[in-house]
C-alpha positions, 0 to 999 in steps of 0.5 A, a space after each residue: 224380215 225386210 220390213 223391219 229395215 224400212 225406211 233405211 233400205 236403198 235399192 240401188 237398181 230399179 228400172 224406170 221409164 219416161 212419163 209414158 212408162 217407156 224405156 227405148 221400147 220397153 214397158 216399165 212399171 214406174 216413171 220418176 213421179 211414181 218412185 217417191 211412193 216407194 217405202 225406201 230410197 232407190 237408184 232409178 235406172 233407164 237403158 235409153 233415157 239420156 239420164 234419170 234425174 234426182 227425185 224426192 226418193 231417188 238418186 240419179 243416174 245415166 247409162 252409157 248405151 250411146 257409147 263411152 263419152 266423157 262430155 255426156 258425163 260432164 253434162 249430166 253431172 251438172 244436173 246432179 247434186 247428190 251422189 249418182 251412178 254411171 252404168 256401163 252399156 247395157 242393152 247396147 253392150 257387145 256382150 249383151 247383144 251376143 248373148 241375146 243373139 244366141 238365146 231365144 229367151 233373152 231375145 224375147 225378153 228384150 224384143 222391141 228394145 231400141 238399140 244403137 251400135 254395139 259398144 265394147 270397152 276394148 279395141 281390136 287388140 284387146 286394149 281399153 279404148 281411149 274413149 272408155 278411159 276418158 269417160 272414167 276420168 269424167 266419172 271420177 271428176 264428177 264424183 260419180 259411182 261406176 257400175 259395170 252394166 252388161 259388159 263381159 267379164 273380160 271387159 269388166 276385169 280391164 275397165 274396173 282395174 283402170 277405174 280403180 287406178 284412176 281413183 273412181 270413188 266407188 264401183 259396183 260389179 253389176 249383177 255378178 251372178 247373171 249368166 250373160 256376164 257372170 264374174 267368178 268368185 275369184 274375179 270378184 275377190 281380185 277386183 275387190 282386193 285391188 280396190 282395197 289396196 287403192 282405197 276404192 270400194 268395190 261391191 259385188 251386186 246380186 239382183 233379185 230379178 236374176 233369180 226370180 225371172 231367170 230362165 228355168 234351170 239357168 241358176 242354182 240358188 246355192 251355187 250362184 248366189 249363196 256361195 259367192 256371198 259367203 266367200 266374197 263376204 257380205 261386207 263386199 256385196 249389195 243386194 238390189 231388186 233390178 225391178 220395174 218390169 211389167 208383170 202379167 196379171 196371171 203371174 205369181 211372181 212378186 212385182 214391187 222392188 220391196 216384194 222382190 227383195 223380200 222374197 230374195 232375202 228370205 231365201 238367202 236367210 233360209 240358206 244361212 245368210 245371217 240377218 246381220 249380213 242381209 242388213 249390211 247388203 241392203 242398208 249399210 253397204 248401199 249407204 256407204 256406196 252413196 255416201 249418205 245416211 237415210 
């Protein structure tokens, strides 16, 4: 089914590395030069490169693993001419570090990753840090999209509410079904509704890799993916691959972003998500998010 949607798909979450296919100690399948070979447009993501520049078939981005810093956003914005994404902290997020410390599977997955000090959007009293608010202002002024990264659900609820209030153009709730920073259906609905009231689009992202590479027995496909999409509504969701990892030769797992998305969307269709709903989540909504037609 997914093949008939090409080349209109935009995969909003594909991991890349530097020229040596490295990202802070992690091996990546792609670098920026590889991405134009993709059959559709992507948003390239890196945990530790200072930013991912725009390419022929790639929207640019940066990730706030060095902390919330408005000046870094302004500097990166000068390199962007098209819509681009600012991800909240990922591997350096306090919530991610806490999750990996208590989970051997997660610790092994990110073994060798380079990290700075942990980053949280909240101070000791549970209030948003001044630096986080200033960074949101910079994201708004740079006309960038904010994605929540690996922040905890508590942090996401606070920072997204503030981002909506400030007027950030669009917001992505990053892999809402992931067990280490899962947002409940009610939390997703609340943030989407607040956004609608203020004229800010908020999308719940579901990533193929969350299911494909998930720890055995960590997820129930119907409860963790199908039900949230049905209850939140495909009009408020985005499907991405979150792909780009190195897959062992003896693995039977899909490798490319297209293959990961194809497996994921076929499963969703088997569970009752309609063809139109899938088209909306891999084509229409990403195009609206990025303000472009491809």
